[in-house]
N, C-alpha and C positions, 0 to 999 in steps of 0.2 A: 372749329366754334367749338364742336362738342370735346375735343381733346381735353382743354382749358377745364372746361366744367366738370368733367370727369376727375380731372386731378385735382382741382378744388373739391369736390364731394370726398373723394380719397382722403384728401388733405385734412377734411375736416370730420369726418367718419375715426380716421385716426385718433384726432385729438379727443374727440368723446370718448375713444377706448383709452386712452393714457388718462383722461379726469376721472374717469369709473372706477378704472384699474387704482390709482392713485389712490381717490377716496376709500375703496375696500382695502387697500393695503393699511392706510391710516386706521380703518376700524378694526384690521387684524390687531394692529400695533399695540390700539387703547385697549382689545381686548386681551392681548397675550403678554401685554407689559403694563400691567394697572398700578397706577402708580402709590407708593407706598408711604405713609406717615409713622414716624420712628421719636414722636417726641411724645413719649409717656413716662409720668414719674413713677417714682416707686407705690403709691396709692392706685397705681391703674388708671389714672387720668390722663387721656391723650389729648393736647392743644394743637389740634391742627387748622385752626382758624387763620385766616388771611394769609394763606398759603398760593392761592390761586387755583387751587385745585378745580377741574372741569368734570371730574367724575367723584362717587366716593371712593378714596385711597383706602387699601388694604391696612388693617392695623391689627395688633395681637388678637388672637382671640380672647383672652381673659380679661380683655377691656372693662371697666365698670363703669368708664364716662368717655362721652366722646365728642368733642366738639368742633363740628364742622363749618361754623358762623363765620361768615363774610368771605366766600370764595364763589367761584363762578359753576356752581354744581347745577345742571338745568333740568338734571334727571334721576330718579333713582330705580334703576332695575330692581328686576323679582331677586338677584342675587348678590346685589351689592353687601348685604349685610348679611347674607348665610353665616351661621357658625357663632355669633355674639348673642348666645343663648345667656349670658352673665352680665350683658351691658342693662344701666341701670337709668343712666342719662344721653338722650343724644339731641342735641342742637343744631339743627340746620338753618336757622335763621339768617335774613340776610344775604340768599345766594342767587336771587332770580328763578328760584325752583317751578318749573309749570310743568312737569309729570313726572306722577310717583305709581309705580306699576302696584296693581291691587293687592298683590302678596310681597310686597316690599318687605314690610314688617313682620310679617308672619312668625320669623324666628325669633323676635324678640320677646321670649315669652316672661323675662325678668323686669323689660323696661318701666321704668317708675316715672319719668320725665320726659316729654317730648317736645320741641320747640320748633314749628314750622311759621314762623311769624315773619313778614316781612321779605314774602316769597310772592310768586305770579299763579297763584293756582286758583285756575278761575271755577271751580268745583270742586266739593269734598265728597270723598268717595267714603262709605259706611264700612266697605273691606278692608280698609288702611287698619281700621281700630278694630277689626273683628276678633283677632289673636291677642291683644292687649289686657288682657283682664287684671294684670297688676298695675295697669297706670293710673296714677295719682294726679299728676300735673301734666296739662293739655294748654297749648299757645298756639291761636289761628288768627292771631289777628294781623291786619292789614296785607290781604291779600284781594285779589280782585274778584272774588265771589258774591254772588247779590243776594243768594239765599244758603240757606244750609242744606239743603237738598234733602230727598226720602228714596231709601225709609231713612229713619232719624241716625244719625250718623254716628251717636254716641251711647247707642243702645247696650253695647257689651262691655263699657267703661264703670262696671259695678262699684270699683273703688276709686273711682276719680273725686278730688277734692279741690283742683285748683283748675278752674276754665277759664280762659282768655279769648273772644273769639269778635268778629267783626270788622269791621274797616270802612275806608271811603266809598265802596260798592255796595256795602249791605244797604239794601231795601228792603226788605222785610222779614219778617219776623212771624211765622204759623205756631197756632197750638199744636203741639206733639214735635215740634223741632229740639225739643232738648230731654223728649221721653228716652227715661234710662237715666239721667242725673237724677235723683233724688235729694243728695245732701251735698252742700259744699263749703269750705272755709274761705275762697276767695271765687268772686265771680265779677269778669269784668268784660262790659260791651261797649264795643266802640260802632255807635249808632247814629252819628252826626248828621248821615242824610236818608236816614230811614224813613219810609212814607208810608209804610205798613205794617200793624201790629195789631194780633192777636191778643186781647185783653185774657191773662191768666195763663198766658206762656211762662211767666218765668213764676208766678204763684205755687206751682206745685214743688217747688226747691226749698224742702226743710228739713233740718236747720240749715240757714243760711248766714254766713259768717260775713265777711267785708264785701259790699257792692260796690263796683266802678260803674258809673254810666256815663258817657260822653254823650249828649244830648243836643248839641248845637243848632240842627236845623228842626227839630222838634220843640224845641223852646220858640224859637222863632215864628213859626209858620204853622205848627201845629200841637198846640198846648192839650188837646185831648189824649193825642197820642202820648206824651209827655209824661201828663198824670197817670195815664194808664200803667206804663213801666213803672213808673217811681211807686204807684201803690201797689203793685206785683210784689215788690223786694223791701216794702217798708214794715220791720220788724221792730218792737222796741229794743231788744237787743243787738239789730243790725246795724253798725256802721255803715251810713251812705255818704261816697263820694259823687259829688255831681260836676262834672268837667265840660269844659269849652262851650259855657251859657254865658248869653247877654241878658241880664236882667235891666228893662228899661222901666216899665210901670208895672199897675196893677195887671194887666192882664200875663206879663210874663212872671209873674209869681204865682199864679193860682196853682201849678201843677203841685207846689208845696203843700198845699190844702189837704190833700189827698195824704200825705206824709202826716200832717198834723192829728190827721182823724186818726193816724195808727200809732200815737205816740211815742214817735220815735223820740231816741235819747242822743243820737252821735251824727252830728251832722257835718259835710264837707264841701265847701265848694274851691272847686280847683280851675285856675283860668278862665276867670270869671271879671266880666265887666259889669260894674252894677252904678246906676244912680243915685242920688238922694231918696227920691220918691219909691225908688224897688226897694230900698234897705228898710224906708218906714212901712210901706207894705209890706213885705217880710216879715218885720216885726207884730205885724200886726196878726198876721196870716200863724205866726205861732205861739201867740199869746196864748199863756196857760198851757202849751206843752210843755212835758217835762225835759225838755232840752236841756242835757249836763254838758256839752261840750260839743262849740261851735268853732269850726276852722276855716279859715280862709286862705288860699295861697296860690301866687302870681294873680294879683287883682288888682284892677284899673277902677278907681274911684273917679268918677265924672263928675260930682255933686261938690258941695263946699262944706259938708258935715252940719248940715241942718237936718235933724235928725229930732228934735224935740216934740214932733207930733205925736211920735208913738210915747210919749212918754208916761201914758195910762195904763200900757200892755204891763202884763203880768209875768217876770221872767225869773222867779225867784230860785229857779231850780237849777238856772245858769251856773257853773262851778268852772268852767274853763273857756277863754279866749286865746285861741291862737291864731295869730296874722303873721303871714311869711309874705315876702316880695312883694311889697306895697307899691302902684305908682298911683299917683295924686297930680291928676292933669291940671288942676288951678291951686296946689300948694300955698299959694300966700295968699289965697282967699279962703283956704280951709281954717275953720273954727277950732278952739282948743276942747273940743268936747266938754266943754263943762255942764250943757245941758243933759248929760248923758249919767247924772246922778242915779237915775230910777234902774239904770243897767249896769253899771260900774261897782254900785254896792255891794254886791250877790257875788261875784267869782273870786275863789281862791287862787287860781292861777289865771295869770295874763303875760301873753306871748308876741311882743311883738318884733319881728325880728329882719331887719333887711327892708326898714320901710323908710329910711333917710330921716330919723327920728332925730333932731339935735339937744332936744331938750323936751321932758315931761313937766309941766308946771308942777309947782308944789299944791297950790290951788286944787289940781287934777289928783294927785298922789292924795288928798285928804280923801277923795270920793271913794276910793278903794278901800274900805273899811275892814273888809275880810281878807284881804290878800296875804296870800302867805308863800305863793313863788312868781317871782318878777322877772323875765327874760327878755331885755333888750340888746340882745347881741345883734354885733354887725349893723351897727347904726352909725353916729355921727355925733355922739356923747363927747363932752370934753371933762378936764376936772373941774372947769367952772361951773358947767350947766348941771355937773352931776351931782353939786351940790345943790342946786335947785329942784332936782329930780327925787332928791331923798331930803328934801325941807333942811338941810343942816343938821342943827342938834335938836331942833322939834321933834316933840315924841308924836311923830306919825310913822305908818307902816309899822307897828310894834310888833306885828303878829308875823311878821315875813321870816321865812325860813330858808328860802333858797333865792339867791342873786344873782343874774348871770349879766356882765355888761363885756363879756368877750368881743372882742373885734372892732373894738372903739378906739379915740384917738386920746385914750389917758396916757398920763406920763408919769403922775407922781403917787408912788404906793403908800406914803405914807398919809396924802391925802384921802384916800379909798379906807385905809386903816382905821383914820378917825372918824369917817361918816359911818363907819357899821360899827362902831364901839357900841353905839346906842341901842342894837338890835339883839337885843337877850335873847331871843328864840333862834337867832341867826346859825344855819348848822353847814350850810354847802354855799361859797364862794367862787364863780369864777370868772377871772377878770385875764384868761389867755387872750394871747393874740392883741396886746395892744405895746405901746411904746413904751414899755419900762424898760430902763438900761441901767436903774442905780437902786440898790436896796440900801435904805437906812438901817443905822446901826440896833432902833430898837423903833417898835412901833406898835400901838395899843389894838387890841381884839378883844372882840367879844369871848367871854370863856367858855362859849356854847359852840364855838366854831369848830368842827372835825373833817372837814372837806375843802381843802384849797388849790385851785388851779390857775397856775400863773406860766401856763405851757407857751411857746410862742412869743417870747420878750427878748430882750436882748442882755438880761443877767450876765455877768463874768465871774461873781461871787456870791457868797451865801453871808447871811450876818444873822445874829442873834434877832433880827426883826420877825423870825418866822415864828406862829405861834406854838407854844410846847403842846398846847391839846390835839394837833392835828394827828387824825389817823389815815388818812389819805392826801397825799401831795403829789402834786403834777408840777414835773420842772421841764418838760420836754421839751426840746427845740431852742432850747437857751445858748448862752455859750461859757458853760461851766466845766472846768476841769476837776473840781475837788467839790467834797461834802464833807464837812467834818462836825457839823452843828448836832448837838445832842435833842433827839425827837423819842422819848420815851417809852409814847404809847404809837406811834406809826404803825399802820399794820401795809400799808400800801404808797410804795415810791415809784414814780415813775421820770425816768431820767435819759429816754432814748432822744438823739439827735445831737447832743452835745460834744464833748472834745473830754470826756473822761478816759485816761491812758490807762486805769485799772477800778476794779469794784471799790466802791466808797467802804471805808470798814465798817463790819456788822456793829463794831461794839457803839456807835451811835444810835442806832435801832433795835433795841433788844428785844420788841415786839414785832420785827418785820416777817409778814408772811409772803409777799410778793414784792417782785424786783424786777421793773422793766428797765434794759438799759441797752437798747437796740439802738444800731447806725450810731455808735461813738468812733471813737480811736482807738478801742482794745485790740491790743493782739492776741492776749490769752489767759486764760483763768483756769485755777485748779479748783484742787480740795481744799490746799493750806486758807488760799484766799476766801472760802465760805465758811471755816472753820467759827469764824467771829459771830458767825449769826445763827442764833440759838433756835430760832422757830421759822425758818424760810423756806418754804414748802413751792413755789412756783418761782421759776426764773426765765425770761426772757432776755437772753444777751445775744441772738442772731445778728446778721447784717452789720456785722463789723469784719476788719481786715485782720484776719484771724493768722498768727504763725501757727501752722499745723506742726508742732513739735509733740514727742512720745507721749511727754506727760499729760499736755491739752488732748492731743487726740485718743489718748487712751482712758481719760476723766469724761470727755464729751459723748463717747460712745458707752461709757456704762450708763452714763444717764437718760442717754437717750435710750435704752434698753430699759430703764426702769430699776438700773441694779444700785443705785445711788438714795440717796436720803430728800433731792431736790428732784422737782420734774420742770424740764424743757419745757415751755408751753407753748413755746412758738414753733416747734417741729422740726424735723430733721432738715428741711429745705432751707432754715433759716442759718447754718452753719458751714459758710463755706470756706475753704483755704485760698488764703491770698499768698500766702508764701511757705515754703520755697516756691522756685516757677515752675517745676516739674508736677509740682502739685497744684498749681494755682486753678480756682475753677470746679476743684473735687469737692462733693460733699464730705464733710467732716467723718461720717457713718461709714463713708466706701474706702477711705483712706487704709491701705495695710503698708505698714512702716517696717523698714529690717530691724534685725536683731543688734547689726552693725551700728546704726543711726542711734537705736533706743537704748542699747547697754555698750556705751564708748569704752567705758572703764572695764568691764568686764571682759569685753571685745578685744581691747588692747591687749591685758594683761595674758588672756588666754592666749592670744596671737603670738605675744612675744614669747610666754613659757613654750610654744610650740615651736616657733622659729629657734629659739635657743635651743631647746632639743634638738630638733632635725639638723643645727649647726653642728651642735656637738656630736651626734651620731653620723652625720656626714662626716666630719673631720676623723673620728674614730675608723671611719671604714676607707677614707683615702688616705690616712696613716697608714693602715694596715695593707692596702694596695700599693704603697710606696708610691701613691701620685701625686705627692709633693716634691719627690726624690725627679719623680719624671719631667713636672713643670720645670722644676728647675731649672734641669738638664736641657731641654730643649730650648728655653732661652738661652742659657748658655753656649750650646751648640748653634744657634742661628746667629748669634753676634760674633760667634769665632768665625763661624762660615763667610760672614760679611766680612770681616778684616781678613781673612785667606783670600776671599774673591778680590779685595783692594790691591792686597799685597801681589796678586796675580796679575793684575792689570797695568799695575807700575812696572813688572817685571815684561809684560807683554810689548810696553810703549818702549823700553830702554834694549827691547830685543835681545834678552840675558833670560838664561837658563834658573831655575832655583839651585841655590849653593849649597852643596852636600857636605856637612861637616864633622861629621861624627858615620861612624860605622852603625852605632846601633843607638836608640834610646831604651832606657830601663826604667819600667815600670813598676814599682814594687810598693808595699807597706812600709809606714816607718820602724814596724816591729821588726821587719827581716832587713833591715840597714847594716846589720852584724855581719850577715852574708856575705850581702853586698859589696861591704868594703874591706872585709876579712877574705874573700875567696874570689868572687867575681872579678872585682878592678885589678888585683893584682895578675890575677890568673892571664887578662886578656889587655888589658895595657901593660905589664912589664913582665913578658915571658920568660922564662929563665932560657938560658942557651942548652943546645944540645951537647952531648958528650963529646964531641970533636972540635967543641969550643965556638963552632958558629950556628946561627938560627937557620931554622929550614923556613922555606914559605909558610907553611902551617904554622910555625911559632911567631909570623910579624906581629908587631905588638897593634892592639886595634884601640881607635878612638870612643869613648863611650859618654853617652851624656844623662849626666845626673844632673836631679834636680837640686840638689844641695849646690851643687857645686859648679853648674854651667847655668842656672838661671839668672835673668837680668834682674837685679834690685829694681821694686817701684815700678813695673811694670804688673798688668794683671796676669795671674797665673795660669789662665787658661789660655791667654796667648802667650806666653812662654811654652804652653805645653804644646799647641799647635807649631810656632817655631821649630822647637825641637824636632817633632814627627817630620815635619817638613824638610828639617836639615839631615835628617835621618835615613839611611838605607834599611835599617831594620828596625822594628820596636821588639823588646825583647819585655815578656811578662813573668814576674816571679810569683807564683801564684803559691799561695797556703792560705790556712784556714785565719790567716792576720789579714790577709789580701782580701778573702771573700766578707770578711766579719767588719771590714776597717769602719773606723768611724766616721759621722755625716760630715765630721770636718773636710774629709778627702774627696768630697765629690768631685770639684774640679779635675782633680786628677783622674779618677775613674771616668771620667768625662773623656779624657782623650781615649778611651777604648773604644768608645761609640763612633768619635770622629775617623779614626782609625779603618772600624768596619764599615762605616757609610762613606767615607770620603774616596779619594782616587786609588787609594793601595789596595793591593789585593791580598787575599788573605795567606798568599806565601811571604808577605812581609812581615809578620806576626811570627815569633816565636815563643812558643810557652815552657816554664821551667817549674815544673812542679818540685817543690824542694819534701814536700811531706805528702803521701798517698792523698789525693781529693779527687773524687768522682764529678761527674757533672751534677749531678742531683745534691751536691755540697755546694752548690756554686747557686747565689740568689736568683730569682726568676728574673730580678729586674736587670741583670747582666746577660738576657738572652740572647747577646750575639757571642759573649764569650763562651757559652754553653752550645751554642750550636757550632761555635770553632771546636770546642773539644771534641764535639763528637765528630767534626770531618778531617782534623789534622796532627797529624804526630808531633807528640809532646816530647820534651826531654824530663826525666827522672832525676834527681840529685840522688845519687849512690849513696849510702850509708857508709858501707865497704871502701877502704881504701884504693883498694886494686884495681874497682873499676872508675874509679874519678878521673884517669888517665882517659880513658874511652870515652866519658862523659866531655873532658875536656875540647878532646878533638872534634867529636861531632858537631857541639856548639859553634868551635870554629870555622869549622866547614861551613855549616847551617849560616853565619854572617857574613860570611866570603861570598854564597852563592855555589858552594862547590859540593855538587851532586853525588862526590864519592864520598 
């Protein structure tokens, strides 16, 4: 029984060891093979977010910004960021980060922005920030810590200007928690579940810029706590944003009384649910307060709009109402707000955005006596209801200067132009993201109109409907392909998101300073395209499908370096090559094109000239070394050898020998034909009789093969030569100056010498006759076989004395007959 137990224990022990060793090995692999991130641009911004890293990756030590958001980094060790002394921005939000070594950030002396939001930090350690004296922005939102900790965690952050803290777990803020923070531009505190607050905790921060407080729980259960926090941050020049609150009745609006006493001027309610009673009570609380701007975003109205109970309150100081993203629960019961004349006659700026407004009655428009700015974007207005909203041709809203009807279901451009013509002070009109698809040939406009935005429509062509008085025109995201309308005072033109193949002519815009034409179908542009723009300073033409030609690349690189007169303000990352294929995806500023591509005419001219020079030089060299002669002879030799082989094969099949028809084949120069015909032929073919009247054996006639006489007409001359050599016992060379310096047209005859010396015949088959004194040095080097033969073979010399000629002929006859004597 013990044996199996022992085996089981041993097996379990081994498995535990394997597990531990594997875990240790993984740790070593993690340490030794630290992941790396190379997604860094030229500005040294390293974007390593959404890459699944489980630990801080290694990046270049010269990085200025490092984005590690939305990875799976759970811990930051003491050496993960060592060496990043130049880093200014570090983003670690959204990682599930639960552990940070106390000295993890000690080397980040230059760090200015740190984001640790949306992680799992259960407590804050002041040592993290003890060396970050340059830190200006810190985000600690939505971590599960319940208090800030002691000693104060922000004591060393003397330059801190933006601070965000808190989350769903924060339940207490104590006096001294923010010691060291003396002034801020932005303060954000998420305290929806805060249960304990020491009055004065936030009061010592001054000056204080924008303040955002999320106080859902305190407004419902502890208005005293909410009032204390609002009181600590309320200053006349400090905009206050209150988020996640639910206002039901008198009790819920009491915290605003603290702010009212401090004479606040800017109040924003964000993500708020409010009843009619709460609105009335709020107006009463703010009675006489010099509130300048009231903003309400993401608001749910639970009432019906009966707010006239606050009609006796004083809100003359109100200058701007800004309402965005409104949900009205009982929209069909909601009033037209006609009873709010006491409130609507004062503001100069009114924005009601995304509130499902389909009409603003003309009677309500009459109440807006001082209105200069009206924004009704992203609502349900139509051309018909717009007529009611602007009261047709009635003299209403005559002080209006800015109108924004973008994002509505408007379809008639002529209707809008006719309605706004009465506004003699109108300078800005935004009718973007509408249903316009047709532009009439002419339209009335107020003479004061300077800024017009018709982006996001469906225009395919431009007509003279556009006013000549425009200084800024936005036609982005339409279907335009050309623009030829003269706009003499236009300073800024926005044409991004259209279908332009080329830049519009600058002659139509003599005063244009800024042109934006991104995301079109531009292939390229250059200096010649911009010469017609007399005053253009800023150009944004990136994000197009650029053909990276030499001229385009050279021009863009010059402009990006600031060497031209125009600034490409959209930056180097916007100019990417789309073609040719081997450059696709490369930034234009990094492209390096070859001389061959950029100077083709010059390159071809130089190359052709160089090639011609080399060809001439090579030809001269080849001519000097007789290369052409050798090539011609080799070709002829190969062809002749093939013919000879074929004749041999035919003889082998017929079982016959080569027919010998001549005693000698005579090779000579045409200029030596007189000696051959007058001396050689008579002496050898017609020998004279001896004195006894009979011919001796040595004087028997010989048969000679002469090319003039014995070559077959119509046959290739080299074949004739080879046939003659094959049918002759000997070959006689008549050597002279004429022979070795013969004309090139006799190459075929000269080649017979090569065949003789390279073929089956031996050196004894050749007989050399020198008609005149000639050494081997006088023979051209191309006759190298002949030079060799002259060095190793005895030759006959034609004697000039008559008495020696008999001996010459006797020696020649003996040589032809093979007689050694």
